[in-house]
C-alpha positions in Angstrom: -25.7 -10.5 -175.6 -24.6 -6.9 -175.5 -23.7 -7.0 -179.2 -27.0 -8.6 -180.1 -28.9 -5.9 -178.2 -26.9 -3.2 -179.9 -27.7 -4.5 -183.3 -31.5 -4.9 -182.9 -34.4 -2.4 -182.5 -35.7 -2.9 -179.0 -39.1 -2.1 -177.6 -39.0 -3.9 -174.3 -36.3 -5.5 -172.2 -37.2 -7.7 -169.2 -33.9 -8.5 -167.5 -35.0 -11.3 -165.3 -31.6 -12.4 -163.9 -27.9 -12.1 -164.7 -26.5 -15.4 -165.8 -23.4 -14.5 -163.7 -22.3 -11.2 -162.2 -18.7 -12.4 -162.3 -16.4 -14.6 -164.5 -13.0 -16.1 -163.9 -10.2 -13.7 -164.9 -8.2 -16.5 -166.5 -9.6 -19.3 -168.8 -7.7 -22.5 -169.1 -8.4 -24.9 -171.9 -8.8 -28.4 -170.6 -8.0 -29.5 -167.1 -5.6 -27.7 -164.7 -2.8 -30.0 -163.4 -3.4 -31.5 -160.0 -1.0 -31.5 -157.1 -1.1 -27.8 -156.0 -1.8 -27.4 -152.3 -4.3 -24.6 -153.0 -5.7 -22.7 -155.9 -6.8 -19.1 -156.0 -9.3 -17.9 -158.6 -9.7 -14.3 -159.5 -13.1 -13.1 -160.7 -13.9 -10.1 -162.9 -17.3 -8.4 -163.2 -19.3 -9.2 -166.3 -20.8 -6.2 -168.2 -24.0 -4.8 -166.7 -26.2 -5.2 -169.8 -29.3 -3.6 -168.3 -27.3 -0.7 -166.8 -25.7 -0.1 -170.2 -29.1 0.0 -171.9 -30.2 2.6 -169.3 -27.1 4.7 -170.0 -27.9 4.5 -173.8 -31.4 5.7 -173.0 -30.0 8.6 -170.9 -28.0 9.6 -174.0 -31.2 9.5 -176.2 -29.9 6.5 -178.2 -32.7 4.2 -177.0 -36.5 4.5 -176.3 -37.2 1.0 -174.9 -39.1 0.0 -171.8 -36.5 -1.3 -169.4 -37.6 -3.7 -166.6 -35.3 -5.3 -164.1 -35.6 -7.7 -161.1 -34.2 -7.3 -157.7 -33.8 -10.5 -155.6 -32.5 -9.6 -152.2 -32.3 -10.9 -148.6 -33.4 -8.7 -145.7 -36.5 -7.2 -144.3 -39.2 -5.9 -146.6 -38.2 -2.2 -146.1 -34.5 -3.0 -147.0 -35.5 -5.0 -150.0 -37.8 -2.2 -151.3 -35.1 0.4 -150.7 -32.5 -1.7 -152.6 -35.0 -2.1 -155.5 -35.7 1.6 -155.7 -32.0 2.4 -155.7 -31.3 -0.2 -158.5 -34.3 1.2 -160.5 -32.8 4.8 -160.3 -29.1 3.7 -160.9 -30.0 1.7 -164.0 -32.6 4.2 -165.3 -35.4 1.6 -165.4 -39.1 2.0 -166.0 -40.0 -0.7 -163.5 -38.3 -3.1 -161.2 -39.8 -6.3 -159.8 -38.6 -6.7 -156.2 -38.7 -10.0 -154.4 -37.1 -11.7 -151.4 -34.3 -14.2 -151.7 -36.7 -16.9 -150.4 -38.2 -17.0 -153.9 -35.1 -18.8 -155.2 -36.1 -22.3 -156.0 -39.6 -21.8 -154.8 -42.7 -22.3 -157.0 -44.4 -19.2 -155.5 -43.3 -15.7 -154.6 -44.6 -12.3 -153.4 -43.3 -9.4 -155.4 -43.6 -5.6 -155.4 -43.6 -3.7 -158.7 -41.8 -0.4 -158.3 -42.3 2.1 -161.1 -40.0 5.0 -162.0 -42.7 7.5 -161.1 -42.7 6.2 -157.5 -45.8 4.0 -157.7 -45.6 0.6 -156.0 -47.9 -2.3 -156.5 -47.6 -5.3 -154.1 -48.7 -8.6 -155.6 -49.7 -11.2 -153.1 -47.9 -14.5 -152.7 -48.9 -16.8 -155.5 -47.5 -19.3 -158.0 -44.8 -17.7 -160.2 -46.7 -18.8 -163.3 -49.6 -16.6 -162.1 -47.3 -13.6 -161.3 -45.9 -13.5 -164.8 -49.1 -12.3 -166.5 -49.4 -9.5 -163.9 -45.9 -8.4 -164.6 -46.4 -8.5 -168.4 -49.6 -6.5 -168.0 -47.7 -3.8 -166.0 -45.1 -3.7 -168.8 -47.9 -3.3 -171.4 -49.4 -0.4 -169.4 -46.0 1.3 -169.6 -45.8 0.7 -173.3 -49.3 2.2 -173.8 -48.4 5.2 -171.7 -45.2 5.7 -173.6 -47.0 5.4 -177.0 -49.7 7.9 -175.8 -47.0 10.4 -174.6 -45.1 10.1 -177.9 -48.3 10.6 -180.0 -49.2 13.6 -178.0 -45.9 15.3 -178.7 -44.4 14.6 -175.3 -41.0 13.0 -175.1 -39.3 11.1 -172.3 
């Protein structure tokens, strides 16, 4: 996925979820032999694709709108703080913060946290109804970026 993103022009990235944050260090073709009393599996971190895009943008190599998601357990204040820190660390335009209880549920309550500090709390609703609100917020960022760039302002 990293290679595909590097080879394409990008306007928007919505990084909804990592497929896996870690992968096994060793890959074995086929089945491992049975009979061992125990088995230890070492895991290595996968590349942080969204963080890498944010770093490219910091270097002036990319001018895409970057949006991440932060699914976290804890109280609302902790979850929001985690989302703000992730937004800053990955150099995002916006992050969608939601509680771990959204996993497997058909509805969710999210907060959109913008790089300029604005937050927009969206009430609990079906996820299919949340999606258009998230896309609308992304479109607003695109319009603002286009307006800034046309006016001679740069990021």
